[in-house]
N, C-alpha and C positions, 0 to 999 in steps of 0.2 A: 922550350917555352915556358912562359910564365903564367901566374896561378887565371886565370879563368875570371874573369869581369863577364859582364852582360853589357856589352857592346851592341854594336852595329850589327854585328855578323848574328850576333845571338839574334837579335829582336827580328833580323830577317829569318832566322831558323826556326824563329817561338811562330811569324807568321806563315809558313809554312808548313807549320804540325798542323795549326786552325782551317788553312785549306786544305790540307790532306782530310783533317776532318768530315769536310762537308762533301768529297772527291775522294773516295778510300783510293783507286786507281793512281794517286800524285802520292802514294805513302813510299814508292819505291826508291825515285827522286831522291825524295828526304832520309831514307836509312842508308842508300847512298851516301849521301853529301856526308850523313852523322858519321859514318862510317871513317871517312874518309880528316874529317876532320881529326877524329881522337885515336889516329891509325889501327882500328878494327878489319879486320877482314873478314865480315861479314856481319848480317844485321838483320832480326825475324821478328814479324809482328803479327798475333794471333787475334782474331774476335772469335768467337764462338758462344750463339746464344741455340740452344739447347732444345727450345719449342719452334724458331724461325730461323730454320738451315738455311734460305735462302740469302743473309743477312752475315752469313759466315764470310770470310777470309785469311787469308796466310798470308804474307808476302813477305820475300828474301830481297834484299839490297842486290844481289847478285846471282846466284843461284836459282834460275827457274823448275829446274830439274824436282827439287827439296820442295817448293812452292807445291809443285804434282801431287808430291810425293805425304807430302804431311795434310794435305789438300782431302786425300782418300781417306786418311789415317786421323783426322781432326776432331772425334768426338774421345778419341783413345790420349790424345794430346795435349788436348781441354779438361781432363779426369787427371792426367798427370800435374800439370801446372798448377793447378787447383790442390794437391793434395803436398808439394812439393813447397806452396808458398800460403799453406792454410794458417790462418788467424796472423797475416802478415799487411799490415798495412796498405793500400795502395798508395802505388808512387815509390815509397820504399825500393832504396836501391841496392842491390845481393852481389856481393863479388861472390866469385865460385868456391873460396874459401869461407864466405858467410854462410854460402849457405850449406854446407856441409856442419858446419858448427852450429845451426840451429838445428838444423834434422838428423842432425848423427846419421845422414845418406846424402855421397857426392849429387849431382845435379846429371849426370850421367848414371847411374843408376836407378834414374826416376826413366828417364828420355829415351836412356839404348846406348849403344857404341856412338864415339863422332862421327857427327856428318864428313860422307868423303867429299871430293871436290875432283879427286882421283886415283888411280891406286898408290901415288905417295904423297897428296897432301893430303891430310882430315883436319875440319874444326874443333875447337874445344869450345863452350861457352865461357869466356870469361863475367859479364854480367846480366843478372835475370833481373827485370821489374813487375812484379807484380801491378796490372794497371785499371781492374775490373776482377772482382772477386766473388761471385755471388753463386747461388743454389742452381743456376739454370745460365748466368751472364760470364763468358770467363775472358778475359785480355789481360796479353800480355807480352812485353820484349825485350829480346834479347840480342847484345852482342858476343861476336866471335872470333877468336883466332885462330890461327893454325897448330898444329898441338909441336910441342917442344918451344914454341914462338916465345918473347918475352909478356907477362901479365900487361892490362890495363895501364898506363898512371897514373896518378895519384892528382893532375890535371887532369886526363881525360876521366875518372869519376868525377872529378868536380862539375867539369862542365854538363855529363850526364843529368847530376844532381839538378841543376838547376833547371833542366829541360824537361824534366819530370813529373811535378805537375801540372806543367801545359799538355803534358803525353798525357794524363787522364780527365785533362778537363776536352782533351779532344776524344779521345774514347767518350766521355760521355756524352759529346756531342752526338758522336756515330752513333750509339747506340738509341738516343731521342731524334733525330732525324732520320734515319734507316726506320726508325717503327714509323715515324709518319707517309717515306713512301710507301713499307711493305703495306700500310690500309688506304695507299692511293690517297693521302690529302691532300687540297690543294694546296698553293701559297697563303691564302684567306685564313684556311682549318688551322694550317702553321701558330700564322701568328695568335689569334684565338687560343689557341693551349700556352703559349706563350706568356698571357696575358698581358699583352703590346697596348698603350694607349696611340693608337695610330690612325691619322686620316689621310686619304691618299684624293689631290687635288687633279684633272685633266690639265689642260692646255687655254681653257674656258677660266680655273680658276674655282670651277665648282667642284665639291667633294661629291667623287663618287664610292670614296666605300669609307665608314665608320667601324672601326672596333669595335668590341664588344667594353672593353675595357676605359675605351673611349670615349660610347655615350659613359658612364658612368661615371669617368672625371669630369664631361661637361657638367653633367647633372648636380655633384657637387660643391662644381666650384663656377657660379655664375660671370666670373669675367668671361668668356668668349662662347657662344653658342653656333647653330648653325641656322641662318633663317629659311622661310619659305621658299628663296630661288636658289638652295641648298649653295648657299656664301657663306665664309668665316664675315660674323657680326660681333666687336667688341665690345663691352656694354658703357665703356669712354672715349666720348669722339674723339678723342686728341688721338687715344690710342688704335681706335678703326684707320685711322689716316696711313698713322705707319703704319699699322699694319697694308694697308692694300700698297702705300709705296713700297715697300720691301718685298711683298710677291709680283708685282709689276715688275721689279728691278730685279728679280728672281729668276722670273717664267724670262727675259732677255737673256741674260745670263747667269744662267745657274747650273748650268752644267760647263762650266768654268770650274776646274776643281780647287783652284786658286781660293774660292769664294766661299769652300767648307773652312777654312784653317782661321777665319774673321770671328768674333764674338758676334759679328752684327747679325749672324746666323742663329742667334738664339735671342728670341725677345720675350721678356716678361711681361703682364697684362694684371693689370691691377683691379680689386672688386671693393669697395665703402666696407662691403661687412667682414673680408678675412684680410689674416694678416699677413702672411705671405702672397705675393701673384702665382700665375699660373704662367710654368715654363713652356713658350714653342721652341723648339728645335727641328728646325728647318736641313730636310738632304732629299737630295736633286734625284730621279728614278732615268734608267735608261728611256732611250726615248723611243727603245724597239723594245721596250720592258712586259710587265704581264698584262695582260688587258683585260678588265674587269668589264661586264657590261658593255661591252661592244666601245668604252670608252680610254684612251691611252692617258693611262696618272703621270704627269711629270714630276711631281711632286711627295712626296711621306713627310709630313707633321706628325713628329713624334710630343705628346703632352706629358708634362711633368705638375704633379699636383701637389707639392710639401705634408696638404694633410693627407692627402693618402701615404701612408707610409710605406715603405718599402727595406730589404735590408741584403747588405751583402756580408760574410761570413769575414772578419777581417780578417784569421787566419788562412783562408784562400788568398785575399790581397797580400797579403805579408810573403806565404809561397809561394803564389806566382807571379807576382811581379816584383817582389823585392821590398815590400816598403814595412815603412817603417814601423810601431805600433802607434805614433802618435798617426802619420800620415794614413794610416786603414781608417782612423777614428776619422779623420778631415775628410777625407774618402765617401762615411755615412754620412757627414751632415749636408757632402755637398747634393749626394742621393736625393737628400733632403728637401733640397730644391731652399736649403741658404744660400742668401748672398758674401759675400767676400765681409763684409762689413755685420753681417747678422754674428756667422763663426769668428769675428774677433769681439768682440760684444761679449758674445756666450762663452769665449774663452778665454777673455778677459788677456788678450796679445794683442798687440801693434797691428796694422792692414800690411806693415812691410813684412812682420813675418808670417802672415798668411798667407799673402802673395806669393810670398818663395818656398812656404811647403806648397802650394800646388804648386807653381812650378816644380819642384823634384816630381810629384803626381805625376803630372804630366808626359816625364821626361822619361820617367823608368815604365809607365805604358804606353809611351809610343803615341800619345796624343798631342795635338799642337792647339788647341783650343780648353775655356772652359767648357764650352758647348759640346766640343768632344769628347771628353772624357765622361759627362755628363750620361751621353749616349749608352757612352760603352757600358756604366755604372748601369744604368736601366736596363743593359741586357743580360747581366749579369747577376741581378738581383732577383727575387720573387716580394712578391707581398708579406706584410710580418702586421700582423692584425694590433698583434701584443709586444711593439718593439718598444725598446730601449727608449725612456724620455728623454728628451735632446738634455735638460740638464743634467742626467749620471753622463754624457759624454762629455761635456763641458768639463765635469766636475775626476774625471774617473784620470788615475797617475797615469800618466807613460814617462816611457822613455825617449 
């Protein structure tokens, strides 16, 4: 088997992991797929919240009976995992030998005898991964092989390490989303908590919903406003005509998936008092989507104001998407709303070089346009009041 690289299969697996983060019933298929790929005989995933027991789950790839057994002793299992990985960073991939070397105690000494499948076959852990470790919340994943069988290969460990930061992120998403579900929050409340600047438009292109973050963005950047008829109005007349044309075309064809792959879905709006334009990114909503105030929204518009700084951890980008230091810095500039020309001037680099670097970022993040990349970065980012000045990002040495 050749050394693992982040190819089509890995990207499909990463997509499946994030899908499972939103729907825990899909984890079993993910675990089974990983087991088949790395030649493991079993995999297990445990999530435990000591305060909200309804959020807890344990899932194995194949052994349903073991699910029931562990579920009955979930609190004890979670405590054992906390002891086992105490002080370890989330996402660190431990082999059984590394666990024993770090703790002086074997995994089996913590969790008991190997899991029996039948009278002749039993499983032993070969890899353990702490995903979330806290006083109240705990999550971990393990991969197992039959007793006396060969250890997982070096390539298998490497593959798991590629997936590990995404598994951690998936558990963080599950932790956040399941809290919202547990508290019976609506979709709109979820949007508000995520601090997304989002507008919803109905089939008449009237605004049916404006998030609080979108209200702040519109108040800060006068290139766009909502008029008395609840329609969008650009400050510059020609840009208003462009906006109306785009929205009309989008209403006719916006449900075609291929339209999302064009840069035309990202629209900048200028204002004479602002250095950088307000960016609009358009996403079609399912025709049978969420109903707000008896209006059916058909279009979501994400607003990006470069002056409202947002930040995404470069370390996370490097771990999760294998970006280089340079690419992670460039992603931050894209998130700030800078154009290719802006970035080229700021970094004193040619336009061709910047385009090539952005193409590399899009390939690694599996996005197909700069607009789609910007949306991804927005969803992964947080507001950052004291963000690094742009000149610092330009002058930072990179590899």
